[in-house]
C-alpha positions in Angstrom: -80.6 25.3 16.7 -77.9 27.5 18.2 -78.5 31.3 18.3 -75.4 33.5 17.9 -75.9 37.3 17.8 -73.8 40.4 17.5 -72.0 41.5 20.6 -74.0 43.8 22.9 -72.6 46.3 25.4 -75.6 45.4 27.6 -73.9 42.1 28.4 -71.2 43.9 30.4 -73.8 45.8 32.4 -75.8 42.6 33.0 -72.7 40.9 34.2 -71.9 43.7 36.6 -75.4 43.5 38.2 -75.2 39.7 38.6 -71.6 39.9 39.8 -72.6 42.4 42.5 -75.2 40.1 43.8 -72.8 37.1 43.7 -70.1 39.1 45.5 -72.6 39.9 48.3 -73.6 36.3 48.5 -70.0 35.2 48.6 -68.8 37.8 51.1 -67.9 35.2 53.7 -66.0 32.9 51.3 -62.3 33.9 51.5 -60.7 34.8 48.2 -63.8 34.2 46.0 -63.7 36.2 42.8 -66.4 36.5 40.1 -65.1 36.3 36.5 -67.1 37.2 33.3 -65.9 34.6 30.8 -67.1 33.2 27.5 -67.9 35.1 24.4 -70.2 37.7 26.0 -67.1 39.0 27.9 -65.2 39.9 24.8 -66.1 43.3 23.2 -67.0 42.9 19.6 -67.4 39.1 19.6 -70.6 37.5 18.4 -72.0 35.2 21.0 -74.8 33.1 22.2 -76.8 35.7 24.3 -76.0 33.9 27.6 -73.5 35.1 30.2 -70.9 32.7 31.4 -69.8 33.4 35.0 -67.1 31.6 36.9 -66.9 32.0 40.7 -63.3 31.1 41.3 -62.3 29.8 44.8 -59.6 27.7 46.3 -60.5 24.0 46.4 -61.1 24.0 50.1 -63.7 26.8 49.7 -65.9 25.1 47.1 -68.4 23.7 49.6 -68.8 27.2 51.2 -69.3 28.8 47.8 -71.9 26.2 46.8 -73.7 26.8 50.1 -73.5 30.6 49.7 -75.1 30.4 46.2 -77.8 28.0 47.3 -78.7 30.3 50.1 -79.6 33.0 47.6 -81.6 30.8 45.3 -79.1 29.2 42.9 -79.9 25.5 42.4 -76.8 23.3 42.5 -76.6 20.9 39.5 -73.3 19.1 40.3 -70.2 19.0 38.2 -72.0 17.9 35.0 -68.9 15.8 34.1 -66.3 18.5 34.5 -64.1 17.9 37.6 -63.4 21.0 39.6 -66.5 22.8 38.4 -69.9 23.0 40.0 -72.9 24.2 37.9 -75.9 26.1 39.0 -79.4 27.1 37.7 -79.9 30.8 38.5 -82.8 31.9 40.7 -84.3 34.0 37.9 -84.6 34.1 34.1 -82.8 37.3 33.3 -80.2 37.9 32.4 -79.7 34.4 30.9 -76.6 33.0 32.4 -74.5 30.0 33.3 -72.9 30.2 36.7 -70.2 27.8 37.9 -68.1 27.5 41.1 -64.7 26.6 39.9 -61.5 25.5 41.7 -58.8 28.1 41.1 -55.9 26.9 39.0 -57.7 24.1 37.1 -57.3 23.7 33.4 -61.0 24.6 33.0 -60.6 28.0 34.7 -57.3 28.7 33.0 -58.9 27.8 29.7 -61.8 30.3 30.2 -59.5 33.1 31.3 -57.0 32.5 28.5 -59.6 32.4 25.8 -61.2 35.6 27.1 -57.9 37.5 27.5 -56.4 36.3 24.2 -59.6 37.3 22.3 -59.6 40.7 23.9 -56.0 41.2 22.9 -56.1 39.7 19.4 -58.7 41.1 17.0 -57.6 38.7 14.3 -58.4 35.7 16.5 -61.6 37.3 17.8 -62.8 37.8 14.2 -61.8 34.3 13.1 -63.7 32.8 16.1 -66.8 35.0 15.4 -66.8 33.8 11.8 -66.7 30.2 12.8 -69.5 30.7 15.3 -71.7 32.6 13.0 -71.2 30.1 10.2 -72.1 27.2 12.5 -75.2 29.0 13.8 -76.4 29.5 10.3 -77.2 25.8 10.1 -80.8 25.5 11.4 -80.2 21.9 12.4 -77.1 22.7 14.5 -77.1 21.2 18.0 -75.0 22.5 20.9 -72.7 19.5 21.1 -71.8 19.7 17.4 -71.4 23.4 17.6 -68.9 23.0 20.5 -67.0 20.3 18.6 -66.8 22.2 15.3 -65.5 25.4 16.9 -62.8 23.4 18.7 -60.1 24.0 16.1 -60.3 27.8 16.4 -60.4 27.5 20.2 -57.2 25.5 20.0 -55.6 28.3 17.9 -56.7 30.8 20.6 -55.3 28.7 23.4 -52.0 28.1 21.6 -51.6 31.8 21.0 -52.1 32.4 24.8 -48.9 30.5 25.5 -50.5 29.3 28.8 -50.9 25.6 28.0 -48.7 22.6 27.4 -49.3 20.3 24.4 -50.9 17.7 26.8 -53.3 20.3 28.2 -54.3 21.5 24.8 -55.0 17.9 23.8 -57.1 17.4 26.9 -59.1 20.5 26.2 -59.6 19.4 22.6 -60.9 16.0 23.7 -63.3 17.6 26.2 -64.7 19.9 23.5 -64.6 17.4 20.7 -64.7 13.8 22.0 -64.4 12.4 18.5 -61.1 14.2 17.8 
């Protein structure tokens, strides 16, 4: 089962609290920036109630960022099959969140930022995306992999509207989100 709920302004506040702690932990990592990405970062967008946070660093600074987060209790989980992205379990339960250290400039980071920024700028796409997500979440047997795959078409529309990706990059993102496409 996948839970999707109405957008909450509390998500922005929760992100700011976590981001402040992350910025403190990353103070010695040159150029590190903390980005609120995913659906909880888009005002008005229904979402799974889990923050997605990308810590964006240059490739050479990834080991230092991984070490900095581990030093404050984040548990490194590896790349989980996504090159250029390192995943972490947070040191506490609240707010619920996914935290990643990401290499700046990768398709993964550009994807997250383009989706966020395009959905903030385009109410029509935000509403279309929300409708798909809510419809999928209505199925009590929905699993997360199927959910991701079935929202891939609307994500492709959002990414195409961003104007940030080549056809080859869009195809690679589609294959990552929906391996059967």
